[in-house]
C-alpha positions in Angstrom: 9.8 -2.0 13.1 7.3 -0.7 15.6 4.8 -3.0 17.0 2.1 -0.6 15.9 3.4 -0.8 12.3 3.2 -4.6 12.3 -0.5 -4.3 13.2 -1.2 -1.8 10.4 0.8 -3.8 7.9 -1.4 -6.8 8.6 -4.3 -4.6 7.5 -2.8 -3.8 4.0 -4.4 -6.7 2.2 -7.9 -6.3 3.8 -7.7 -2.6 3.0 -6.9 -3.2 -0.7 -9.6 -5.9 -0.9 -12.2 -3.5 0.6 -12.7 -5.7 3.6 -11.5 -3.4 6.3 -14.3 -2.2 8.6 -15.0 1.5 8.9 -13.2 2.4 12.2 -10.2 0.2 11.4 -10.1 1.6 7.8 -9.9 5.2 9.1 -7.2 4.3 11.6 -5.3 2.5 8.9 -5.5 5.5 6.5 -4.4 7.9 9.2 -1.4 5.8 10.1 -0.4 5.2 6.5 -0.5 8.9 5.8 2.0 9.5 8.6 4.2 6.5 8.4 6.6 6.3 5.4 7.4 2.6 6.0 3.8 1.5 6.1 2.9 3.7 3.2 5.7 2.1 1.1 4.5 -1.4 2.1 1.0 -0.4 1.0 2.3 0.9 -2.3 4.1 -2.3 -3.1 1.0 -4.4 -2.4 -1.2 -2.0 -4.3 1.0 -2.3 -7.4 1.1 -6.1 -7.2 -2.7 -6.3 -6.8 -3.2 -3.9 -9.7 -0.9 -5.8 -12.0 -2.5 -9.1 -11.1 -5.9 -7.6 -11.6 -4.9 -6.3 -15.0 -3.5 -9.7 -16.0 -6.6 -11.5 -14.8 -8.8 -9.1 -16.8 -6.5 -9.1 -19.8 -6.7 -5.4 -20.0 -4.8 -4.0 -23.0 -5.3 -0.3 -22.2 -2.9 2.5 -21.4 -0.5 1.9 -18.5 -2.2 2.4 -15.1 -1.0 5.2 -12.9 -0.6 3.1 -9.8 0.3 5.9 -7.4 -2.8 7.9 -8.5 -5.1 5.0 -8.0 -3.6 4.4 -4.5 -4.1 8.0 -3.6 -7.8 7.7 -4.6 -8.2 4.7 -2.3 -6.7 6.7 0.5 -8.9 9.7 -0.4 -5.9 12.0 -1.0 -5.9 12.3 -4.8 -5.3 15.8 -6.1 -3.4 17.2 -9.1 -1.0 19.2 -6.8 -0.2 16.1 -4.8 1.0 13.6 -7.4 3.1 11.7 -4.9 3.0 11.0 -1.2 6.0 11.1 1.1 8.3 12.2 -1.7 8.0 8.8 -3.4 9.6 9.2 -6.8 8.3 7.9 -10.1 11.3 5.7 -10.3 10.1 3.9 -7.1 6.7 3.4 -8.7 8.2 2.0 -11.8 10.5 -0.3 -9.8 7.5 -1.5 -7.8 5.5 -2.1 -11.0 8.4 -4.0 -12.5 8.6 -6.2 -9.4 4.9 -6.8 -9.5 5.1 -7.7 -13.2 7.9 -10.2 -12.5 5.9 -11.6 -9.5 2.8 -11.9 -11.7 4.7 -13.7 -14.4 6.2 -16.2 -12.0 2.7 -16.8 -10.5 1.3 -17.4 -14.0 4.0 -19.9 -14.7 3.4 -21.8 -11.5 -0.4 -21.9 -11.9 
């Protein structure tokens, strides 16, 4: 892993929490759009955060489109671009499953 990627991966959580300052936020977004490894890391964290948020808010609505909500956070949502970097729906479902399992374990621990 590149040293630059380590720096940007440390920004994933602050980005998702809306705590990343403007210039850092823009640099982060530009890097994540170009780097598949960092984008996948962001996707995993985004799904986990989303599932935990849904569990905490006890939402009983339709399934969230995690990839679409991430694209909106990155400012890239469009109907013609339903996935970034060729990430398949199967990857999204796998990440959602992992997030659900993680959330379940956390609930049991807490």
